[in-house]
N, C-alpha and C positions, 0 to 999 in steps of 0.2 A: 504494500500500500504506500508506505513512505517512499519506497524505492521508485514506484511508478511516478509519483509526484516529482521526485528529484530528477528522474530521467526527462520528464516533460519540461521541467525548468531548464535543464541543461540543453535541451533541443532548442528552446526559445533563445537562450543565451548564444547558442551556436548561430542562430539566424542573425542575431545582432552582429556577430563577427563577420558573417558573409556580407552584410550591408557595408561594413567598414573596409572590406578587402581592397577595393579600388584605391583607397587612400594609402594603404600600406604598400601596395605595389608601385605607387607613383613616387616614392621617396627619392629615388635616384634620378628621376627625370625632372621636368618642370614642376613648380609648386602646384598643388591641386586646390582649386577653388571649391571649398566644402559646400558652399551654397548651391553648387550645381550637381552634387552627388545625390544618389538615392538615400532615403532615410526611412527606416522601418519603425512603425508604431504598433505596439501590441496592446490589445484591449485589457488583457490580464496575463500575468506571468506565471501564476500558479493556480491549480485547481485541486481541491481535496475530493477524491472519489469516495471517501468514507469507507465503510466496511464493504468488501466485495468478496463474494464467494469464489473459491478457487476454481479456475477454468471458465469463469464468466467472461463474456465479451463486453467491454465497456468502451466508451468513447466520449470525447469532449471537443468542441470546436474552439480553437484559439483564433480570433480575428486579427489579421495582419493588414496594415495599411501603409502604403508608400506615401509619406508626407514630404518627400524630397523632390528635387527638380528633374532628376534623371530616372530612367527605367530601372526598377528594382528587379533583379533576376535572382531567384532562389533556385540554385542548381542541384541541391541535394538535401533531402530531409530523411533522417533515420529515426524511426520510433524507438522508444525506450523499452 
């Protein structure tokens, strides 16, 4: 239970990292104008599933929104 919540939190944090990747790769090149980058906004970063029976199928939707100026590309998502 706690593990699933932790894994979901880590997945969301990973998405934040993906959104910041263009800035990290541009360090050796010209300065990056952060106002022109994609920026991810998440409606909530954690969700408590409560008590769940072993083997039960559960799900929850985390709403993501690009509030930046460029296209946000999420290239890989791995469930926990």
